N, C-alpha and C positions, 0 to 999 in steps of 0.2 A: 536531548536530541531528537529522541522517539516522542517526547510529548508535541514537539513542534510538527510533526508527523500526523500524528494521532488529531490535533487541532485542526489541521488544514484537510484531514478528510471530514472531521465533522464539519467543516464549512462548507465544502461540496456538496455533502449528503443533503443536509440541511437548506443548501442554496435554491433558489426558484431559478436554475439554469433551464435550457432546453436539454433534453435527454440525450441530444448527440455531443454537446459540450460537456455535460457531466462525464460522459463516456472519456472523452479526450484528458478533462481534468484530472482523471481518475488513473489513466493509464501513464500521463505525465508523472503524477504522484509516484505509482510504481516504478516507474522509471529511474526519478530521483533517489529512490530508496534503495535501488539493486545498487545504484553507485555510492551512495554516501555509505552503506553497511557493508560493501563489499559482498553482495550475495551471490553464492555459486549460481552460474547459469543452469545446472542440473542439480536434482534433489541431493542433498549431502546429510544424511542422518546426521553425523558429528558435528556440522556447521549448525543445524537446527536445535540440537538439544542445547549447544552452548548460547543460541541466541533465540531462545523460546518466545520471548516477548515480542522480538520483530517479527519474527515468522509468522506469530499468531496476528500482530496487525497487519501485516500483507496479506496474508490468506483471507482476512476479514474484508480488507479493500478490494482484493481480486473478486471474491464473492458479489460484492455489491455491485458489480458491471452488469450484472444479470437482474437485477433490480428493476 
């Protein structure tokens, strides 16, 4: 399942979409990940430790919003 979100992220980043469209697509992707992986609303070190790959991808996606 994580590969699915990684691939979608790569498609968004590499796509030739207008900047505002990319931001919306990234926001939607992040929301979908939050639901799919039952991500806690507040920082939870225990959850993050148990789900290192998920949180790493989520943070990478989040950081890309500022590019």
